[in-house]
N, C-alpha and C positions, 0 to 999 in steps of 0.2 A: 518407893523401889521404880526408877524409869526404867532396868533391865530386864526387859519383857521377855528373852531367851527364859531368862530363870526361872520364868511359872511352867515351862513345859517341857525343859529338858528330860528333868526325872520322869517324864508319864509321857512318852513321844506320842502315843499313838490312844489318848485319853481324848475323849470329845464331852468337854463341862458344857451346861445352860444353868443360870443362875437368874433368880428372877431377884434385882437389885429394890432396895427401897428406893421412893421418890429422891429425886434431889430436894434439899432443903430449903426452903424458902427465903435463907439469908443466904444469897450466893457469894462462894471465896471468891474474891480478886485480886488477884497478885498484882503488887506493882509494878508499871509500864510507864515506857516512855514513846509517844507516837511523834514519829518524823516523817512527814507529807513528803514524797518524791515526785508525785506527778498528780494535780490539781487540775479537774474540767478538761485536761487537754486529749484525753480518749476515753472510749471506755473499754476497759480489759478483760479480759478473759480467763483462758487459763495461763497460768504463771510455769514457768520453770528456771532453772539455775544449773550449772556445773558444779563439780564438788566442790572447786576452786572459790567459788561463792561471790567471784569479783564482777560478775554482770548478772543481771537477771533480764528474762525472756518473757515478751506478754504478748498475747493476740489482741490486735486491735479489731475488736468484733465490728466495728462500722468500715472500715478501709479494709479488712482481709487480709493484712499486712503484722508482721512481727515485728516487734519492736522491742529494742535493747536498752535498758539500764542502768548507769552506775547506781546502785544501791547505798552508797556511800558519798556520791555529790548529787543531793535533789536538783530536778530540773535537767539532769544531763540524761539526753535520748538521743535515740537515730533508731532508723529503719536497718532492719536486719537483713531482713527478708521482704521484698516489695510483694504487691498484691500482683495474679497471676489471672488472666479470664480463662487460661485455656482449662480444656479437662488434661490431668495430669498424667493421661495414659496414651493419650492419642494428638502428637502434636501437628500432624497433619490435615485432621480434621477440626473446622471450626467448632467450638463447642456451644451448647446452645445454654447451657447453664456456666455459672461460675462455680470456681474451685475456691471452697471455704475452708479455711482453717479452722478446725472445733477443737482439738488438744495438743499438746506439745510435751518434750522431753529430751533432754540432753544426756544425748549418745557417749559425750567427751566435751570436751570445753571448745572443741571446734565443729560439731556436726550437731544438728538437732533434729529428732525424730518427730515428725506431723502427721497429724493424723487429719485428711482434707474429706469436704463431703463436696460432691457435683450433684447435684440433682438428687437422685435415690442412690447412686452410686457412691461408694466410701474406696480410699485409697491410704496406705502410710507412705509417707515419703520422706528420705533423708535428704539434707541441704547443709552442704558445706558452708561454714559463716566467715566472712572476709574479718580481718582486724578492727579491733574497737572504731567506730566512727564512719565506716564503710559500707555501703550495702553490699550483700552477697551478690553474686554470679544467678540472674535466675532458673537459669537450669538446673533441676533436681540432679544428685547424686544418684538417686535409686529412686523406683516408685513402685509399687506392690498393693496389688488391685486386693481388699478385703470383702469384696461382695458389694449385693443392693438388698436396700432396706427403707423402707420410709419407715418415719415416726422420728421421733423427736432427739436430738443430740443431745440433752440434756444429763451429765453422768459419764457422757465418755471423757476417757484419761488415757493416759499413757505413763508407763511406770517403768523405769530404768535398772535393772539390778546395781548394787556397790560393785560389783565385781565385774558389770559391764560384759556379762557371758549372755545376757538376752534380754528380752524388754516385752508387755506386756501390752495390750490394747483393752480395756476393757467398759460395761456398757453401752456395747453397741446394741441398736434396736432389732426386736426380732424381726425377722427369723435368724440374724446372724446369730453367733455363739457368745453370751455374754463375756467369756475369757477367752483372747488368742495369745498365742506366745508365739515369738519372733526370735532365732539365735542370732547372736551379734559377734559376728567375726570381724576383729578390727574396724573399722567404718562401716564396712558392710551389713547388709541385713541378710537372713536367710530365709525359706518357706517358711509362710504363716502355718502355723500347728493348734490343736487343741490337745495334744496329745498330753498328758499330765497336767491339764489346765481343771482348775474347778467346774463344777457342769451344774451350777445351781437349778432348781425347777422352777418353773413359772409358775407364781410373777415373780419372783425374785430375780433383781435385777441389781448389778453390785452400782452405787452412788458414787463410792470414792473408792482410792485404791493407793497404796504408796508401798513402799519395800523396806523391812524390817534392816538394824545392821549386820544382823548375819544371814541377807539376801531371802530371807522368807517374803512370798508376796502376802500383801494386807488388804483385804478387802472388808468393807463396809456396806453390810444388806439391813433391809425391813424385813423382819418376819411376815409371812403371812396373816390376815386378819385371826384367822382360824386359828392361828397357833396359841400358847400361853404367854408366849414374850410378846412384847408391842413396840419396844427400844429398839434402835439400832443396834445390830451386834457386829461386833470383828472377829475377823478369822483369817490365821496364819495359816500360809500353806506351804511346805515344801518343795523347791524349784523339782523334785522328782517323784512328785506324788499328787494327785488330785483330792485324796482327802484330807479333811483339815487335821493340824496338830493341835490348834485350842479355838474354841468358838464360845465367845462369851458376850453376856450385853453390858450394852456402855451405860445404860441409863438415858441416853439423848434420843428425842425424838425426829430429829433428823441432822445427817452431817454430808456437806458436800465436798469437801475435798479433805484431804491429809498429807501427812507431813512427820517424816521421823528426822529426828538432828541425829546428822553421822558420829558426832562427836561423845554424846553421850545414851542411846536410844530414847529419847526423850521421844513421845508418841503425841504430835498435835494435830489439831481439827478445826475445820471450820463449821460450826454447828447453831442452833438456837431457830428461835421463833422472835417475828417482829413482836415488840409488846409483851413478850414472857417474863414475868416475877423470877420462876425458878429455872427458864431454860433462855437465857436472851439470847441475841445475834451476837455472836465474838469470835474470838479464838480461845478454845477448852485446850486443855492438859490431860491427857487420860493416862493415868499411872495405874500400873500393876500393884495390886495388894492381895491379903489374905482377909476374909472375913469368916467367920465362925468357921473356921480350919479351912474354905472353900475360898478357888481363884476368884478373882473379882477385880473391876474396875473401877476406881474413882476420880471421876470427872469434876475438873477444876476450871472457872471461865478466869480467865485471866486478861481481858480485854476486852470490854462491849463494842462491839463496831455495827453498825447499822450497815445490811445489804451487804454483808462480807460474800464473796465470793469463790476465791482460790485464794492457795499461800503454796508458799515457799520456805522453807527454814535453811538460813544460812549458816546458823554456828549455833551455839549451846543459848546465844545472846540477841541475837538477831532473827525476826522473821520477817519476811516479806509479805502483805494483805492486799487484794485487790479487792477496790468496793463500786458495788454497782449506784440505783438509788439515782434523786436529783443532783446530786454533786459526786459523779465517778472521780474515783483517785485512788492511787497507790502511796501505801504508806508502810514504813517500817517501825515493826515493834522492837524496842528494847528492852530488854528482860532484866530486872533484877530479881534479889531473892523475894519470895513471898511473904511480905508483911503486913500487906492491906489487906482489908477484911470487908471495905466500902466499894460500891460499882466503879469503875475507873471509865466514865462514859466519853469517847471520841466523837467529836462532832460527823 
């Protein structure tokens, strides 16, 4: 059952903790085909795609640019947004440190929302895009300060609501809030707020975030070691309340990115550990299910991919994945019905 909202609509205020059994040693792997879109050209970071799915945007972590790719024509790419060495909030004063893009999201088909880091300063910037094949004007449409913090940028994500009424930035390092919300009015952003945002207590920090088909914020977090649950848990939140509608274990020990499929509410994640036989690196599908009359998650590995870092879902049959490692690549995974039971390992 892919329709997650069916799990909680009948009990909207119930929080459920489950201790799932360990994953079976024989990993179920669905049949899939991998199409390499870009190989050894760049090391990609975060990915984003508009609702149309006609273009995929990727952060080039070495050149600090935003690259656009045609997801259905391998090798076709162009620089959507060039690198700027300026601090995005001060154009008159020379910046001491470069403004580095960390995470991206599509506000609409013509606007990107980008989290930048300049030293210890964090910013959210919107950028209007040019037609395919052309680089946009480097001047940002809007820049909003998020605050100052040291610490790792790993886990920082932008998630945009399907209604395009709001977006969230998650995983900012302490002392910044773990989740902040920004209202969207057309192509303009409002003020940053923590109102009605989840407020996980330290040491909890979101490792991935996405938005469900019914516009709930979906967060993945690792519980403290002292808790009974040891795997990553997924929580669903209404935009109007900071308390979770549902909180449940996934059975997975690490999740780096997540995406909902708009057409059928399938929830995909990048998860797994290098060399693991029970939880290999790659793309996993999280299905809503019932076990022993209680809500549960069934995790299925659909493609084993070494060093998978981020993903976007274009449709119920196409997923784009960015991989690091010795041979960085961006691949499209074309899904077919799950009929295979042996690992399908990509090079």
